[in-house]
VONU-379299 format. One record per residue: residue in one letter; z, x, y of N, C-alpha, C in turn. Coordinates in steps of 0.2 Angstrom, whole numbers. Each point is the difference from the previous one (the first is absolute). Layout:
! residues N
R res  n.c3  n.c1  n.c2 ca.c3 ca.c1 ca.c2  c.c3  c.c1  c.c2
R   A     Z     X     Y     Z     X     Y     Z     X     Y
...
//
This chain:
! residues 467
R res  n.c3  n.c1  n.c2 ca.c3 ca.c1 ca.c2  c.c3  c.c1  c.c2
R   X    -1     2    -7     2    -2     6     1     4     6
R   X    -8    -1     5     4     3     6     2    -1     7
R   X     1     4     5     6    -3     5    -6    -3     6
R   X     4    -4     4    -5    -5     5    -3     4     3
R   X    -4    -1     3    -5     5    10     5    -3     5
R   X     4     2    -4     7     2     9     2     9     0
R   X     1     0     6     6     9     1     3    -3    -1
R   X     0     5    -7    10     0     0     4     5     2
R   X     5     1    -4     4     6     3     2     5    -6
R   X     2     6     1     4     1    -6    11    -3     1
R   X    -4     3    -9     9    -2    -2     4     1     6
R   X     1     8    -1     4     3     4     3    -4     5
R   X    -9    -2     4     2     0     8     7    -8     1
R   X     0    -1    -6     2    -8    -1     8     2    -1
R   X     1     4    -6     7     4    -2     4     5     5
R   X    -4     4     8     3     3     6     5    -6     2
R   X    -5    -7     1     3    -6     4     8    -1     0
R   X     5     4     5     7     3    -4     3    -7     1
R   X    -2    -6     2     5    -6     0    -3    -2    -4
R   X    -4    -1    -6    -3    -3    -4     6     6    -8
R   X    -1     5     2     5     5    -7    -1    -1    -8
R   X    -7     2     2    -3    -3    -9     3     7    -2
R   X    -2     0    -7    -1     9    -3    -4     0    -6
R   X    -3     2    -1    -6     0    -5     7     5    -6
R   X     0    -5    -5     2     4    -5    -1     1    -6
R   X    -9    -2     0    -5     3    -9    -3    -3     6
R   X    -9     4    -7    -5     0     2    -2     8     5
R   X   -10     0     4     0     6     4     1    -2     6
R   X     0     5     2     0     2     8    -5    -7     2
R   X     9    -1     6    -3    -4     2    -3    -1     7
R   X    -5    10     1    -7    -2     6    -2    -1    -3
R   X     0    -2    -5   -10     4    -5    -1   -11     0
R   X     6    -3     1     0    -5    -3    -3    -5     7
R   X    -6    -7     0    -3    -3     6     2    -7    -1
R   X     4     1     3     3   -12     0    -4    -3     7
R   X    -3    -4    -4    -3    -5     3     1    -7     1
R   X     6    -2    -2     5    -5     2     6     0    -3
R   X     5    -5     1     6     0    -5     0    -7    -2
R   X     1     0    -7     0    -9    -2    10    -1    -5
R   X     0    -6     0     4     1     1     2    -4   -11
R   X     3    -1    -3    -3    -3    -6     5    -2    -6
R   X     5    -5    -3     4     1    -4    -4    -5    -6
R   X    -6     2    -3    -2    -1    -5     0     4    -4
R   X     0     0    -5     0     1    -7    -3     7    -1
R   X    -8    -3     1    -6     1    -1    -4     0    10
R   X     1     3     2    -2    -1     7    -9     4    -2
R   X    -2     2    -4    -7     5     1    -8    -5     2
R   X     0    -6     0    -3    -7     1    -1    -1     6
R   X     5     3     4     1     0     6     2     5     4
R   X    -3     3     1     0     7     1    -6     4     1
R   X    -2    -1     7    -9     4     3    -2     8    -2
R   X     7     1     0     0     7    -1     0     5     8
R   X     6     5     2     3     5     4     5    -2     2
R   X     3    -5    -4     6    -2     2     6     2     0
R   X     5     1     4     4     1    -1     8    -5    -3
R   X     0    -2    -6     3    -7    -4     7     2     1
R   X     3    -5     1     8     1     2     3    -6    -6
R   X     5     3    -3     4    -7    -3     5     3    -2
R   X     5    -6    -1     8    -1     0     1     3    -7
R   X    -4    -3    -4     1    -1    -7     3    -8    -3
R   X    -1    -2     5     0    -8    -1    -1    -3    -7
R   X    -7     4     0    -3    -3    -7     5     2    -5
R   X     3     4    -1     0     1    -7     7    -2    -3
R   X    -2     2    -5     7    -5    -5     8     1     1
R   X     4    -1    -2     8     2     4     1     6    -7
R   X    -6    -1    -2     2     7    -9    -6     3    -1
R   X    -5     5     7    -5     0    -4    -1     2    -7
R   X    -5    -3    -3    -1     5    -9    -2     8     5
R   X     1     7    -6    -2     4     0    -8     0     1
R   X    -4     3     6    -6    -1     1    -3    -7     6
R   X     2    -2     1    -1    -4     2     0     3     9
R   X     4     2     5    -4     4     5    -7     3     0
R   X     2     5    -6    -6     5    -2    -7    -3    -2
R   X     1    -7    -3    -8    -4     2     1    -2     7
R   X     4    -2     2     0    -3     6    -5     3     6
R   X     3     8    -1    -3     4     4    -6     2     0
R   X    -4    -1    -7    -5     0    -1    -5    -3     0
R   X     3    -7     2    -6    -5     2     0     0    10
R   X     6     3     4     0     0     5    -7     7     3
R   X     3     4    -6    -7     7     0    -7    -2    -1
R   X     1    -7    -5   -10    -2     1    -2    -5     2
R   X     6    -3     6    -1    -3     4    -4     2     6
R   X     1     7     1    -3     5     7     6     1     4
R   X     7    -5    -1     4     4     3     2     8     3
R   X     3     2     4    -3     8     0     7     5     2
R   X     4    -7     1     7     2    -2     7    -7     1
R   X     6     2    -3     3    -3    -2     6    -1     2
R   X     2    -3     5     6    -1     4     5    -5    -5
R   X     7     2     0     2    -3    -4    10    -3     4
R   X     2    -3     1     6    -4     4     4     2    -5
R   X     5     4     2     7     1    -4     6    -5     2
R   X    -3    -6     2     5    -7     0    -5    -7     1
R   X     2    -5    -1     5     0    -3     3    -2    -6
R   X    -7     1    -2     2     0   -11     2     7    -3
R   X    -4     6     4     3     5    -3     4     8     3
R   X     3     1    -1     6     6     3    -4     4     3
R   X    -5     5    -5    -2     4    -1    -9    -5    -4
R   X    -4     8     3    -6    -2    -4     0     2    -7
R   X    -3    -3    -6     1     2    -6    -3     4    -2
R   X     4     4    -5    -3     7    -3    -8     0    -2
R   X    -1    -7    -3    -5    -1    -5    -2     1     4
R   X    -4    -4     7    -2     0     2    -4     7     8
R   X     5     2    -3    -1     8     7     1     2    -7
R   X    -3     0    -7    -6     7    -3    -6    -4    -3
R   X     0    -8     1    -7    -3     0    -5     4     5
R   X     4    -1     3    -4     2     8    -2     6     1
R   X     4     5    -2     1     8     1    -7     1    -4
R   X     0    -3    -8    -5     2    -3    -6    -4     1
R   X    -1    -6     1    -6    -2     5    -2     2     6
R   X     3     5     2    -1     2    10    -1    -6     2
R   X     2    -3     0     5    -5     6     4     1     6
R   X    -1     2     3     6     1     7     4    -8    -1
R   X     6     3    -3     5    -3     2     5     0     6
R   X     2    -8     3     6     3     6     5    -4    -2
R   X     4     2     1     9    -5     1    -3    -3     8
R   X     4    -4     1     1    -4     4     5    -2     2
R   X     5     2     7     8     0    -1     1    -9     1
R   X     7    -2    -1     3    -5     2    -4    -4     8
R   X     0     5     3     1    -2    10    -6    -2     1
R   X    -5     2    -5    -7    -1     2    -5    -4    -3
R   X    -2    -5     2    -4    -5    -1    -9     1     0
R   X     0    -4    -9    -8     2     0    -4     0     4
R   X     0    -8     6    -2    -3     4    -2     7     8
R   X     5     4     1     2     4     3    -5     7    -2
R   X    -1    -1    -7    -3     5    -1    -8    -1     2
R   X     0    -5    -3    -6    -3     1    -3     0     6
R   X     4    -2     5    -3     3     7     0     6     3
R   X     5     4    -2    -1     8    -1    -8     0     0
R   X    -4    -2    -5    -4     4    -7    -5    -2     6
R   X    -2    -6     0    -5    -5     2     1     6    14
R   X     4     0    -1     1     3     7    -1     9     0
R   X     0     3    -8    -4     6     2    -6    -1    -1
R   X    -4    -6    -4    -7     1     0    -2     0     5
R   X     3    -8     6    -3     0     6     1     6     5
R   X     4     4    -3     0     5     6    -8     7    -4
R   X     0    -1    -7    -5     3    -3    -8     0     2
R   X     1    -7    -2    -6    -4     5    -3     1     7
R   X     4     0     5     1     0     5    -3     9     1
R   X     5     3     0    -4    10    -4    -7     0     1
R   X    -2    -5    -8    -4     3    -2    -6    -5     5
R   X    -1    -5     3    -3     0     6    -1     6     6
R   X     6    -1     1    -1     5     6    -4     8    -1
R   X     2     2    -7    -7     5    -3    -6    -1    -1
R   X     0    -8     1    -9    -4    -3     0    -2     7
R   X     1     3     3    -1     0     9    -3     5     4
R   X     6     4    -2     0     8     6    -6     1    -8
R   X    -3    -1    -3    -5     5    -6    -6    -4     3
R   X     0    -6     0    -6    -3     2    -3     3     7
R   X     3     0     7     0     2     5    -1     4    -2
R   X     1     9    -4    -2     5     0    -3     2    -3
R   X    -6    -4    -4    -7     0    -3    -4    -1     4
R   X     4    -8     6    -9    -1     3     1     7     9
R   X     7     3     1    -3     6     4    -2     4    -5
R   X     1     2    -4    -3     5    -2    -9    -1    -2
R   X    -4    -9     1    -5     1    -3    -4     2     9
R   X     5     0     5    -1     0     7    -1     8     1
R   X    -1     2    -4     2     9     1    -8     3    -2
R   X     1     5     4   -10     5    -1    -2     1    -8
R   X     5     2    -3    -1     1    -8     3    -7    -5
R   X    -3    -6     3     7    -6    -5    -1    -1    -6
R   X    -4     2    -2     0    -2    -9     6     6    -3
R   X     0     5     2     3     5    -5     8    -2     3
R   X    -1    -2     9     6     1     3     4    -7    -4
R   X    -1    -7    -1     1    -7    -3     3     3    -7
R   X    -5     5    -5     5     2    -6     5     3     0
R   X     1     6     7     5     2    -1     5    -5     2
R   X     0    -4     6     4    -4     0     2    -4    -7
R   X    -2    -3    -5    -1    -4    -1     2     4    -8
R   X     1     9     0     4     0    -6     8     2     0
R   X     0     5    10     6    -2     3     5    -6    -1
R   X    -5    -5     0     5    -9     3     3    -2    -7
R   X    -5     1    -8     4     0    -5     1     7    -6
R   X    -1     3     4     3     7    -1    -2     0    -6
R   X    -7     2    -1    -2     6    -4    -8     1    -2
R   X    -5     0    -2    -7     0     1    -4    -5     1
R   X    -5     1     2    -6    -6     2    -5     5     1
R   X    -5    -2    -3    -8     1     0    -5    -6     2
R   X    -5     1     2    -3    -4    -1    -8     2     1
R   X    -5    -2    -8    -2     2    -4    -9    -4     2
R   X    -5     3     2    -5    -2    -2    -5    -5    -4
R   X    -3    -5     1    -5    -1    -6    -2     3    -4
R   X    -2     7     4     0     4    -7     4     5    -4
R   X     8    -2     1     5     3    -4     3     5     7
R   X    -2     1     4     3     9     5     4    -4     4
R   X     5     8    -3     3    -4     6     3     6     7
R   X    -2    -3     6    -3     5     5     5    -2     4
R   X     5    -2     0     7     0     2     5    -5    -2
R   X     6     7    -1     8    -3    -3     5     3     2
R   X     5    -3    -1     7     5     4     6    -3    -5
R   X     8     5     2     1    -2    -6     0     5    -4
R   X     7     1    -7     1     5    -7    -5    -6    -1
R   X    -5     7    -4    -6    -4    -5     3     1    -4
R   X     2    -8    -6     1     2    -9    -2     2    -5
R   X     0     6    -3    -4     0    -4     4     0    -6
R   X    -4     2    -7     0    -2    -8    -3    -7     0
R   X     2    -3    -4     1    -6    -2    -4    -5     3
R   X     6    -2     7     0    -3     8    -5     2     3
R   X     0     6     0    -8    -1     6    -5    -1    -2
R   X    -2     0    -8    -4    -1    -5    -1    -7     1
R   X     5    -4    -1     0    -9    -1    -1     0     8
R   X     4     1     5    -3    -2     5    -9     3     3
R   X    -2     1     0    -6     2    -1    -8    -6    -5
R   X     7    -2    -6    -3    -5    -3     0    -7     3
R   X     5    -1     4     2    -6     3    -5     2     5
R   X    -4     4     4    -2    -1     6    -8    -2    -2
R   X    -1     2    -5    -6    -1    -4    -1    -7    -3
R   X     6    -4    -1     0    -8    -4    -2    -3     6
R   X     2     2     8    -3    -4     1    -2    -1     5
R   X    -5     6     1    -8     0     3    -3    -2    -2
R   X    -5    -4     1    -4    -3    -1    -4     3    -5
R   X    -5    -1    -4    -2     5    -6    -7    -8    -3
R   X    -9     4     0    -3    -3    -4     1    -2    -5
R   X     4     3    -5     1    -3    -5     5    -2    -4
R   X     3    -3     4     7    -3     2     0    -7    -5
R   X     3    -1    -3    -4    -8    -5     6    -6     3
R   X     3     3     2     3    -5     4     2    -1     7
R   X     3     1     5     1    -1     5     5     5     3
R   X     0     1     2     4     8     5     8    -3     0
R   X     6     4     0     3    -2     1     1     1     8
R   X     4    -1     4     0     2     7     5     3     1
R   X     5     3    -6     6     4    -1     4     1    -4
R   X     2     4    -3     4     3    -6     6     4    -1
R   X     4    -1    -2     6     0    -2     3     6    -6
R   X     5     8     2    -2     1    -9     6     8     1
R   X     3    -1    -5     9     3     1     0     5    -5
R   X     0     6     1    -3     9    -4     6     2     1
R   X     6     2    -7     5     6     4     1     0     6
R   X     4    -8    -1     6     0     7    -7    -2     4
R   X    -5     3     3    -3    -1     6    -4    -8     1
R   X    -2    -4     5    -1    -4     0    -7    -1     6
R   X    -5    -1    -6    -6     0     3    -4    -8     3
R   X    -5    -1     2    -1    -4     5    -7     2     1
R   X    -4    -5     0    -9     1     4     0    -5     2
R   X    -3    -2     8    -4    -4     2    -8     1     2
R   X    -4    -5     0    -6    -1    -1    -1     0     7
R   X    -4     2     4    -3     2     7    -5    -5     1
R   X    -4    -3     5    -6    -4    -1    -5     1     1
R   X    -1    11     3    -3     1    -1    -5     2    -6
R   X     5    -1    -8    -4     1    -5     9     7    -3
R   X     1     4     7     6     7    -4     5    -5     1
R   X     6     7     0     9    -1    -3     4    -1     0
R   X     5     0     1     4     3     4     7     1    -6
R   X     1     6    -3     4     1    -4     9     1     2
R   X     5     0    -2     6     0     0     4     5    -3
R   X     6     1     2     6     4    -7     4     0     3
R   X     3    -4    -3    10     2     1     5     1    -4
R   X     4     3     2     8     1    -4     4    -6    -3
R   X    -3    -3    10     5   -11    -3    -1    -1     2
R   X    -2    -6     0    -3    -8     4     4    -3     2
R   X     0    -2     7     3    -6     5    -5    -4     0
R   X     3    -7     3    -4    -7    -2    -5     2     5
R   X     3     4     6    -5    -2     4    -7     6     0
R   X     1     3    -3    -8     7    -1    -3    -7    -2
R   X    -5    -4    -2    -2    -1    -3    -4    -4     7
R   X     4    -5     6    -3    -2     5    -1     6     6
R   X     2     6    -3    -2     4     5    -7     5    -3
R   X    -2    -3    -7    -1     5    -4    -7    -6     4
R   X    -1    -7     1    -5    -3     1     1    -1     7
R   X     0     2     6     0     2     7    -3     5    -3
R   X     2     6    -3    -8     6     2    -5    -1    -4
R   X    -1    -5    -3    -6    -1    -5    -5    -3     4
R   X     3    -3     5    -2    -5     5    -4     7     5
R   X     3     5     2     2     4     6   -10     4    -4
R   X     2     2    -6    -3     6    -5    -9    -4     1
R   X    -1    -7    -4    -2    -4     1    -5     0     8
R   X     5    -1     6    -5     0     6    -5     8     0
R   X     7     6    -1    -3     6     2    -5     1    -6
R   X    -2     0    -7    -4     2    -1    -6    -6    -2
R   X     1    -5     4   -10    -6     0    -2     0     4
R   X    -1    10    -1    -8    -1     4    -6    -6    -1
R   X     1    -1    -5    -7    -7    -5     3    -5     5
R   X     3     0     3     1    -8     4    -6     1     6
R   X    -1   -10     1     0     3     8     3     0     4
R   X    -4     2     7     3     1     7     7    -7     0
R   X    -4    -5    -4     7    -6     2     2    -3     0
R   X     1     3    -8     4     1    -6     6     5     2
R   X    -2     3     3     6     7    -1     4    -3     9
R   X    -4    -1     2     5    -2     7     4    -5    -2
R   X    -3    -5    -1     3    -6    -2     9     1    -6
R   X    -1     7    -4     4     2    -4     5     2     2
R   X     0     7     7     0     1     2     7    -1     3
R   X    -4    -9     4     6    -1     3     9    -5    -3
R   X    -9    -3    -6     7    -3    -4     6     3    -3
R   X    -1     8    -1     3     4    -2     7     0     5
R   X    -3     0     7     4     3     5     4    -8    -2
R   X    -2    -5     0     4    -7     0     5     1    -4
R   X     0     2    -6     4    -2    -9     6     6     2
R   X    -4     6     3     3     5     2     7     1     4
R   X    -1    -3     5     5    -4     6    -1     4     7
R   X    -7     5    -4    -1     3     8    -3    -1     4
R   X     9     5     5    -7    -3    10    -6     0    -2
R   X    -3    -1    -2    -8     2     5    -7    -4     2
R   X     7    -6     5    -8    -4     0    -5     3     6
R   X     0     3     3    -5     3     4    -4     2    -3
R   X     1     4    -8    -4     4    -2    -1    -5    -4
R   X     2    -6    -3    -4    -6    -4    -3    -5     5
R   X     0    -1     7    -4     0     3    -8     2     2
R   X     1     9    -2    -6     2     0    -3    -2    -3
R   X     3     2    -6    -5     0    -4    -4    -6    -5
R   X     5    -7     4    -4    -6    -3    -5    -3     2
R   X     3     3    10    -3    -6     4     5    -3     5
R   X     0     0     4     4    -3     7    -4   -10    -2
R   X    -4     1    -3    -1    -9     1     0    -1    -5
R   X     1     0    -6    -2    -2   -10     5    -3     4
R   X    -1    -5    -4     5    -6    -5     5     3    -7
R   X     6     3    -1     0     0    -8     4    -5    -2
R   X     3    -2    -7     8    -4    -2     1     3    -5
R   X     7    -1     0     4     7    -4     2    -6    -6
R   X    -1     2    -5     3    -6    -6     8     4    -5
R   X     1    -4    -1     5     3    -4     1    -5    -5
R   X    -1     0    -7     0    -1    -6     6     3    -5
R   X     4    -6    -2     5     1    -5    -1    -1    -8
R   X     0     1    -6    -2    -1    -7     7    -6     0
R   X    -1    -6    -3     5    -5    -5     3     4    -5
R   X    -1     5    -2     1     7    -4    -2     3    -1
R   X     4     6    -5    -4     8     2   -10    -1    -4
R   X    -3     4     8    -6     0    -7    -4     2     5
R   X    -6     3     1    -4     4     3    -3    -3     8
R   X     0     2     5    -1    -1     5    -8    -4     0
R   X     4    -6     4   -11    -5     1    -4     5     2
R   X    -6    -4     0    -5     4     2     1    -6     5
R   X    -3     4     6     2    -3     8    -6     3     2
R   X    -8     0    -6    -5     2     4    -1     6     6
R   X     6     2     1    -1     7     3     2     4    -2
R   X     0     7    -2     2     6    -4     5     4     6
R   X     3    -4     5     6     4     8     5    -5    -5
R   X     3     3    -4     6    -5    -3     4     7    -4
R   X     7    -4     3     5     5    -5     5    -4     0
R   X     5     6    -4     6    -5    -1     4     3     3
R   X     7    -5     1     5     3     6     5     4    -1
R   X     7     0     0     7     6    -2     1    -5    -7
R   X    -2    -6     1     5    -4    -8    -4    -2    -4
R   X    -5     5     0    -5     1    -8    -1   -10     0
R   X    -1    -4     5    -1    -7    -3    -5    -2     6
R   X     1     0     8    -3    -2     4    -7     4     1
R   X    -8    -3     2    -7     3    -1     1    -2     9
R   X    -3     5     3    -4    -3     6    -7     1     0
R   X    -4    -1     6    -6     0    -2    -1    -2     9
R   X    -7     5     1    -4     0     6    -8    -4     0
R   X    -1    -3     2    -4    -6    -2    -4    -2    10
R   X    -9     0     1     2    -2     4    -2    -7     3
R   X     2    -4     7     4    -6     0    -5    -4    -4
R   X    -9     0     2    -3    -5    -6    -1     0    -6
R   X     5     5    -5     1    -1    -4     4    -5    -5
R   X    -1    -5    -5     6    -5     0     5     2    -7
R   X     3    -3     2     7     3    -6     0    -5    -3
R   X     1    -2    -8    -2    -5    -5     6     1    -3
R   X     5    -8    -1     5     3    -5    -2     4    -9
R   X     5     5    -2    -1     6    -6     5    -4    -5
R   X    -1    -2    -6     5    -4    -5     4     6    -4
R   X     7     0     3     5     1    -2     3     4     5
R   X    -1     1     9    -3     3     7     5    -5     2
R   X     6     1     6     1    -5     6    -4     7     6
R   X    -4    -5     4    -2     7     5     2    -3     5
R   X    -1     3     7     2    -2     6    -7     4     5
R   X    -3    -2     5    -5     1     5     2    -1     7
R   X    -1     9     3     1    -2     7    -5    -4     5
R   X     2     0     5    -7    -1     5    -2     4     1
R   X    -9     0     4    -6     4     0     4     5     8
R   X     2     6    -1     1     3     5    -3     7    -1
R   X     0     3     8    -4     6    -3     6     5     2
R   X    -5    10    -4     5     2     0     5     2     2
R   X     0     0     5     9     4     7     5    -9    -5
R   X    -2    -5    -2     4    -4    -2     1     0    -7
R   X    -1     6    -6    -1     0    -6     8     0    -1
R   X     5     4     2     8    -4     0     2    -6    -1
R   X    -3    -3     7     1    -5     1    -3    -8    -8
R   X    -4     3     1    -3    -3    -8     2     2    -7
R   X     1     3     0     5     0    -6     6    -1     1
R   X     5    -1     5     4    -5     0    -2    -5    -3
R   X    -3    -3     3    -3    -7    -1    -2    -1    -5
R   X    -5     4    -5     1    -1    -7     5    -3    -3
R   X     4     8     2     9    -3    -4     0    -7     4
R   X     1    -1     3     6    -6     1    -6    -7    -2
R   X    -7     0    -1    -2    -4    -4     1    -3    -7
R   X     0    10    -2     1     1    -9     7    -7     0
R   X     3     6     3     7    -5    -1     2    -9     1
R   X    -5     1     6    -1   -11     0    -3    -1    -6
R   X    -6     4    -6    -1    -4    -4     2     1    -6
R   X     4     5     0     7     1    -8     4    -7     3
R   X     2     1     5     6    -7     3     0    -5    -3
R   X    -9    -4     2    -4    -6    -3    -2     0    -6
R   X    -3     5    -2    -2     1    -7    -9     0     0
R   X     0    -1     6    -8     2     0    -1     7     0
R   X    -7    -4    -4    -4     9    -1    -2     5     4
R   X    -2    -3     7    -4     5     6     5    -5     5
R   X     1     5     4     2    -2     7    -3     4     6
R   X    -3    -4     5    -3     4     7     4     0     4
R   X     0     6     5     5     0     6    -1    -4     5
R   X     5    -7     4    -1    -3     3     3     2     6
R   X    -7    -3     6     3     4     7     7    -7     1
R   X     4     4     4     5    -3     5    -3    -7     4
R   X    -5     3     4    -3    -7     0    -6    -3    -3
R   X    -3    -2    -5    -2    -2    -6     1    -9     4
R   X    -7    -5    -1     1    -6     1     6    -3    -5
R   X     2    -5     5     6    -1    -1     0    -7    -6
R   X     0    -2    -4     0    -5    -7    -3    -4     3
R   X    -1    -4    -1    -2   -10     2     2    -6    -5
R   X     1    -3     0     3    -7    -7    -5    -6     3
R   X    -7     4     3    -7    -5     3    -2    -2   -11
R   X     0     3    -1    -3    -2   -10     4    -4    -3
R   X     7     0     6     3    -4    -6     4    -8     6
R   X    -3    -2     6     0    -4     3    -3    -7    -3
R   X     3    -9     0    -5    -3    -4     5     0    -6
R   X     6     5    -1     2    -2    -8     7     0     2
R   X     4    -4     0     8     1     4     2     2    -8
R   X    -2    -2    -7     1     1    -4     1     9    -3
R   X    -6     4     0     1     8     0     4     5     7
R   X     1    -6     6     2     2     4     7     1     0
R   X     3    -7    -3    10     0    -2     1     6    -6
R   X    -4    -2    -4    -2     4    -4     5     9    -1
R   X    -7     2     4     1     6     4     8     3     2
R   X     2    -5     6     3    -2     3     6     3    -5
R   X     2    -3    -3     5    -2    -7    -1     7    -4
R   X    -3    -1    -1     0     8    -4     1     6     2
R   X     0    -1     7     1     5     3     4     1     2
R   X     3    -5     3     9    -2     2     4     4    -6
R   X    -3    -2    -6     4     2    -6    -1     7    -3
R   X    -3     4     5    -1     7    -4    -7    -3    -5
R   X    -3    -2    -1    -3     0    -6     1    -2    -6
R   X     5    -6     0     5    -1    -4    -3    -4    -6
R   X    -6    -3    -6    -1    -5    -2     2    -5     1
R   X     6     0    -5     5    -5    -2     4    -3     4
R   X     1     5     8     3    -4     4    -6    -4     4
R   X    -4     0    -1    -6     0     7     0    -7    -4
R   X    -2    -2    -7    -2    -3    -3     6    -8    -1
R   X     6     4     1     6    -8     0     1    -3     6
R   X    -3     5     8     0     1     4    -5    -8     4
R   X    -4     2    -5    -7    -5     3    -1    -5    -6
R   X     6     1    -6    -2    -5    -5    -4    -1    -1
R   X    -5     5    -5    -7     2     2     3     3    -9
R   X    -6     2    -3     0     5    -8     0     7     4
R   X     6     5    -4    -4     5     2    -6     4    -1
R   X    -4    -4    -4    -6     3    -3    -4    -4     5
R   X     1    -5     5    -4    -3     5     2     2     7
R   X     5     4    -1     3     5     6    -6     7    -2
R   X     1     2    -4    -4     9    -4    -8    -3     4
R   X    -4    -5    -1    -4    -2     0    -5    -3     8
R   X     7    -2     2    -1     1     9     1     5     5
R   X     2     3    -3     0     8     3    -4     6    -2
R   X    -2     0    -5    -7     2    -6    -5    -1     8
R   X    -2    -9     1    -4    -2     4     0     4     6
R   X     3    -1     3     5     5     8    -3     3     2
R   X     1     6    -6     0     8     1    -8    -2    -1
R   X    -3    -3    -6    -8     1     2    -4    -2     8
R   X     4    -4     3    -6    -3     5     2     3     5
R   X     7     1    -1     1     7     6     0     6    -1
R   X    -5     1    -8    -1     8     0     4     7    -1
R   X     7    -4    -2     6     6     1     3     0    -5
R   X     6     8    -1     1     1    -6     7    -4     2
R   X     5    -5    -1     4    -3     0     6     6    -5
R   X    -1     4    -3     6     5    -5    -3     5     7
R   X    -1     1     8     2     2     3     6     0     7
R   X     5     4     1     6    -2     2    -6     0     6
R   X    -1     5     3    -4    -2     8    -4    -6     3
R   X    -4    -2    -6    -4    -6     1     6    -7    -2
R   X     4     0    -2     5    -4    -3     3    -3    11
R   X     3     7     2     4    -1     5    -5    -3     4
R   X    -7     2     2    -5    -2     6    -1    -9    -4
R   X     0     1    -5    -1    -8    -1     3    -3     1
R   X    10     1     0     4    -6     0     2     1     7
R   X    -1     6     6     0    -1     5    -4    -4     4
R   X    -8    -4    -4    -4    -1     2     0    -8    -2
R   X     2    -1    -5     4    -6    -1     6    -2     5
R   X     4     3     1     5    -1     4     0    -1     7
R   X    -7     3     3    -1    -2     8    -7    -4    -1
R   X    -2    -1    -5    -3    -4     2     0   -10    -3
//
């Protein structure tokens, strides 16, 4: 069982909290154990309810009054099979000391066993774990942001390609190499892996580079671990590849590598048209949060209008095809942003929710980026597949299409006043709830609005009240 994709913390950091008073009494060194959460269970068999990566907390309530020989050994085995990375045992109110059989079993299984003193509550431990995880996540986000900004600055240097690779190698603490479509390595930075790890990295970069002889689609990325060295390779849009080798792997490394892939694809993309390259450079400025409005204006022209698009999957999946090569993922590896001409239509994509900005010139791209983010938030809140930015001066909604139909107007007024509750609306109007639903659906169709949108509901309520 694998651990959840969350920022974990070392068990040693949890044990270091003086306010908890925890003590490791069995199992491996806590510094090598990563905890992804704390879970309390007094079940005899907690295995089916573990996600993996937890510090499992128990006071032994599940144990019989006189446990048979082998009980705690079997219990420890179930905990380990469930994927828990450590076991915390409270010495009260059931047991005065941690059962010796449990200590021996955890030592044999390599499962860290932590003694929880009477004064420490399990909820306090859980809170401490989540606090440490939040601190670790915030630190990782800062690291990723700083790395992205450093990469963007490196791309603006006179020698951009080697500068980006040097920054990348420094930020991930390892080796970075740019590989051409033909397999050459004109630029690299950091200590190169040797032996089997070096050979494996060369194979990975070959895997992600497209070849005419491939019978199957080329993957966009590949990863492996050889002799303790973490290896990864990413395809560049120019046909080349980016190869990385590190002694350790942090959650944000993939995001940092993604930013480098965008930059390297642009820097090596001589085959692109001038328009594509200019648009891509401006998009990267928006994505990486760099303050280059003047440069973007020069690249895109002061009068041409553009839209920024934000797309987020309903479940993990590849980025949607937005009919533009200028798309990249953000720091959370889920949000996709794209820059498109203002006259290009954006259609809903199955499995995605999308927000689209208003048309803007290059100088206002940061504003359009914020507009797309707000539109995406509204689309997610209203469960709509696609939402466009709504300007403050948008024409007010009118109730004219409902004129002459007092039943629809009264149903809409009642439904809005009752916050969209169907049962209450039907009761207030002494009609069947299906009739209420049909009338509201008719209102939405006649008014050409999405009544799941809270802004639309608010506008209609004011229109009904003032009318």
